N, C-alpha and C positions, 0 to 999 in steps of 0.2 A: 302296493307300489310305495317305495320310500319317498321321502320329501325330495331327496337329491334327484331321483328319477323324474318326479313330476316337474321340477324346475327345468331339468334338461330337456324334456319333451316340449315344455312350453316355449323355451328359448328357441328351439330349432323349428317347431311347426308353426308358431304364430306368424312369423313373417310371410309364410306361404298363403295364409288366409286373410290377413289383415289388409292386404292391398289388392285383393282380388276384385273389390268393388270398383277399382279404377280401370278395370280391363277395357271398358268401353270408351275411356277418355284418351284421345290420341296424344295429348301432351303430358301424360303421366311419366314419371321417371322409373316406374315399375313396369315390368313385363311379366305377366303371369300366365300360366298354362296348366292344364291338368288332363288326365285321362283315367277313366274308371272302366275296367273291363271285368265282366263275369263270364268265365269259361265254364262249360258244363258238358258232361257226357252221361249217357244212361243206357244200360242194357237190361232187358227183361226176357227171361227164359222160362217157359212152361212146358214140362214134359219134353225137354229137348234131348233127342236121342244121341246127339253128338257130344253131350256133356257140357259142363261149364256152370257158371253161376251168375245170377243177376247182380248188377252193380250200378252204382251211381257215384258221380264225383262232381265237385265244383271248386273253382279257384277264383277268389276275388283279388284283383290286382289294381292298385291305386298308385298313380305317379303324379306328383305335384311339383311345380317349380315356381319360384318367385325371384326374379332377378332385378336388381337396382343398378342404374348407371347414371352418374352425373359427373361430367368433366373427367377427371382422372380417377375417380372412385367407382369401384364396382363391388356389388355384394350379391353373390349367387347362392340360392338356397334350393334344396331339393329334398323330396321324400319319396322313397320307393317302398311300398308296403304290399305284402302278399299274405294270404291265408287261404289254405285249401284243405278239403276233407274228402275222404273216400269211404264209401259203404259198400261192402261186397258180401253177398249172401246173408248168412246169419251172424256174421261177425259184427262186433261193435264198430261204430264209426271211428276211423283213424285219421290222423293228420297226414296230409300229403305234401304240403308246402307251408312255410312259415318264415316271414322275414320282415324285419324293421331295419331300414337303412336311411338315416337322416344325415344330411351334409350341409354345411354353411361355410362359404369361402369369401373372405374380405380381401380385396385387392386394390393397390394404388399403382397406377400406370407408371412404369419406368421409361419405356419407349415403345414404339409401335409393336403391338402384340405381346409385350413383356410386362408383367405386373409383379411387384412385391406383394406376397400373399400370405395370409394366415388362414388355415383351414381347421375346422372342427367337425368331427363326425361321430355318429353314434350308431351301433348295430346291436340288435338283439332279436327277440322273437316274442310272439303274443302268447302262445299256448304251451302247455306242458308237453314234453316229448318223451317217448318210450321206444325201446328197442323191441318192436312187435315180433312175436305175439306176447312178449312179457309186458304186462301192463301194471305190474306191482312195483317195479323199481324205476323211479324217475331218473332220466338221464339229462334233462334240460328243462328250462322254464324261462319266463321273463327275468332278465338280469342274472341268469345262470346258464350260459354266460351273457354278459353285457360288455361291450367294448366301447371305450371312449378314446378317440384318436385326435391328436392335435399336431400341427406342423407349421413351420415357418420357413418360407423359401421363395422361389421364383416360379411364376406360372406363365407358360407360353399359351396364348389363347387366341383362337380365331372363331369364326361363326360355327364351324363344325367340330373343332378340335380343341382340347385343353390338356396340357401336360404340366403337372405341378411337380417340381422337384424340391423337396423339403429336407435338407440335411440336418435340421434340428427338429426332431419329432418325439412325441411321447405316445405310448400305447398303454392304456389302463384297462386291465381285465377285471371284471367283477363277477363273483360267484355268490349270489345272495341267497343261497340255500344251505342249511346247516349240514345235511348229509353229503351233498356234493362238495362242499367246502372241506369237510373232514376227510373226504377221499382224495383231496388234492386235485380235483377235476379242472381241466382247462388251464393247467399250468400254475395255479396258485399253490402256495405252500399249504400242506394239510392243516386245517383249522383256520386258515386265513380267508378273508372275504374278498381280497383284492390283490393285484400285482401291478407294479409300475415298471415300464421299460423305456429306455432312452435309445433312440436310433434314427434311421433315415426313412423317409417315405417318398414313393413315387405314385402319383395318381394320374391316370389317363382316362379321358372321356372322349368318345367320338360318335357323332351322329351323321347319317347321310342317307338319302334315298338310293335304293339299289336299282329299282325299275319303277314304273308308274304304280302307285298305291302300295309299294313295298318299301319299308324303311328299316334301316339297321341302326341299332344303338348298342354300344359296348362300353363297359367300365372296368378298368383294371386297377386294383390297389395292391401295392407292394410295400412291405415293411421289413427292415433288417435291424435287429437289436445290436447296438455297439458292444454290449457287455456280455451277451450270452449267445454263443454260436451265430455270429453274424453271417456266416455262409448259408445258414438255413433260413431262407427268405419266406415270410408269410405271403401267401397269394390269395386274392379274392377276385375272380374274373367272371363278370356277368355279360351275357350276350342276349339281346332281345331282337327278334325279327317280327315286325308287325305287318300283316297283310290285310289291307282294308278291302272289304267286300262292298259295303255301301256306307251310308252315314251312320248306321246303327250296328252293323255286323262286321266282325273282323276275325281273323285267325292269327294265332301267335305261336311262335317257337321261342322258348326261353331255355337257356342253359346257365349253369353256375358251377364253377370249379373252385374249390377251396383247398389250400394246403396250409396247415398251421402246425408247426413243430411241437406245440404244446398240447395238441389234442390227440389223445390216444384212442384208437378204434379197436373194438373187439375183433379178434382174428380166430377163425375156426380152422385149425390146421388139418384135421382129419374129416371134415365135412359131416360130423355127427350131430350138428345142430347146437352144440354147446361151445361157447368161446373157450379157447385154450390159453390165450394170452392177449395182451394189448400191444398195439404198435402204431406207428405213424403211417398214415395212408392219405392218398389223394382222394378227396370227396368230390363227387360229380352228380349233378342233378340235371335232368332234361325233361321238359314239359312241352307238349303240343296240345293246343286246344282251340276251339272256336266258340264264339258267343257274342254277347251284347257288349258294345263298346260305346262310351260317351266321351267325347273330346270337347274341351272348353278352354 
């Protein structure tokens, strides 16, 4: 991990932990919360006439928040972390989910529900990624890609909803791997390790209970570059439905939809198992699981 990455991770994560000790103090200016969930599934087959293979999977999900409010100043910080693996039959263990999503938003109240705001966000992943079953050619890793997003604008905020409109925004893409950089992966020029774009950002966050013990949380990030195909808007949309069973057990349905005009996906036109070309595609992930959940 580079020094830049260490500093960035420190800046965004430390506020979430440094004030958690004040959680029990009613007069604190900080409001902190967190949720750690371990979802798992397992199938074991022995002499199973219907066919199939044994498998096991697990996904660790960590959500942290640390929000500061004093008079007209607010500072909201969040971390959304996931890492999951799948083991099926005799195959090697494979990655099934991987996400680092850190956000920090500083606001000064303009009038009721409206804030002048500056937002800083970072997205990447923990582990190396491959296009299975090919495990020889790396297609992603930590900081390849890595995204740093900044924005300055207005935030409409209530207890459940936040809509940030930032007409002055920057998107910085990092590809800190020599081979991926040489290939021009994730929109960087071949041989370059980074790319900067100027554009506009819209960020929407919404949380609400659906029914008793069932909560909905959704986050939508949109970015349009002013100088390069502004009509092709980058989309990152996450939805999480949490179903509480009791104090320790829960079930979760999570989806994520991504479209980035700079990301080229392998396309197999004739279904022979070999990619024929690369093209832009909508990425979609859906995950349902049940497991242990600790909320604090």
